[in-house]
C-alpha positions as CSV (number, residue, x, y, z in Angstrom):
1,X,95.0,55.9,87.1
2,X,92.9,53.9,84.7
3,X,91.5,55.5,81.8
4,X,87.9,54.9,83.1
5,X,88.8,57.1,86.2
6,X,90.4,59.7,84.0
7,X,87.5,60.0,81.5
8,X,85.1,60.3,84.5
9,X,87.2,63.1,85.7
10,X,87.2,64.8,82.4
11,X,83.4,64.4,82.1
12,X,82.9,65.9,85.5
13,X,85.1,68.8,84.6
14,X,83.4,69.4,81.4
15,X,79.9,69.2,83.0
16,X,81.0,72.3,85.0
17,X,81.2,74.2,81.7
18,X,77.4,73.6,81.2
19,X,76.7,75.6,84.3
20,X,78.2,78.8,83.0
21,X,75.8,81.6,82.4
22,X,76.4,84.0,79.3
23,X,76.8,87.7,80.5
24,X,75.7,90.4,78.3
25,X,78.6,93.1,78.1
26,X,78.0,96.9,78.7
27,X,76.9,98.8,75.8
28,X,79.8,101.2,76.0
29,X,82.6,98.4,76.4
30,X,83.6,98.5,72.7
31,X,83.8,102.4,72.9
32,X,86.1,102.2,75.9
33,X,88.3,99.6,74.2
34,X,88.5,101.7,70.8
35,X,89.3,104.8,72.9
36,X,92.2,103.1,74.9
37,X,93.6,101.7,71.5
38,X,93.5,105.3,70.2
39,X,95.2,106.7,73.2
40,X,98.2,104.2,72.8
41,X,98.5,105.0,69.2
42,X,99.0,108.8,70.0
43,X,101.6,108.1,72.9
44,X,103.8,106.3,70.5
45,X,106.9,108.1,69.4
46,X,107.1,108.3,65.5
47,X,109.8,106.1,64.0
48,X,111.4,109.0,62.1
49,X,112.1,110.8,65.3
50,X,113.7,107.7,66.8
51,X,116.0,107.2,63.8
52,X,116.9,111.0,63.7
53,X,117.8,110.8,67.5
54,X,119.9,107.7,66.7
55,X,121.7,109.1,63.8
56,X,122.6,112.2,66.0
57,X,123.8,110.1,68.9
58,X,126.0,107.9,66.5
59,X,127.5,110.9,64.8
60,X,128.2,112.7,68.3
61,X,129.8,109.4,69.5
62,X,132.2,109.0,66.5
63,X,133.1,112.7,66.7
64,X,134.1,112.2,70.2
65,X,136.1,108.9,69.4
66,X,137.8,110.9,66.5
67,X,138.8,113.8,68.7
68,X,140.2,111.5,71.4
69,X,142.2,109.5,69.1
70,X,143.7,112.6,67.6
71,X,144.8,113.8,71.1
72,X,148.4,113.3,70.2
73,X,148.1,116.0,67.6
74,X,147.1,118.5,70.1
75,X,150.2,117.5,72.2
76,X,152.4,118.2,69.1
77,X,150.8,121.7,68.9
78,X,151.9,122.4,72.6
79,X,155.5,122.1,71.4
80,X,155.1,125.1,69.1
81,X,154.1,127.3,71.9
82,X,157.1,129.0,73.4
83,X,156.8,129.5,77.2
84,X,158.8,132.3,78.8
85,X,159.9,131.9,82.4
86,X,159.4,135.4,84.0
87,X,160.6,134.3,87.5
88,X,162.7,136.9,89.3
89,X,165.6,135.7,91.3
90,X,166.9,137.2,94.3
91,X,170.5,137.8,94.3
């Protein structure tokens, strides 16, 4: 493509922009936009609650890991419990 052809196509495209009519927006458009923005702000969870929930989750998670890693200690306690066999034998 030559530069003249490219320039002509560009000018034709730009001439289309001259035919655009300006449109006046509705009077309550700004009010609707502001209302939507305000509604979105109200639906956001505060960051302090997110931090608190994350801290609780982390504490519970590490407590579970600690208890599962100390499961061997619970097995040691079972050795201390004496079990008696009350089975009756038929003679």
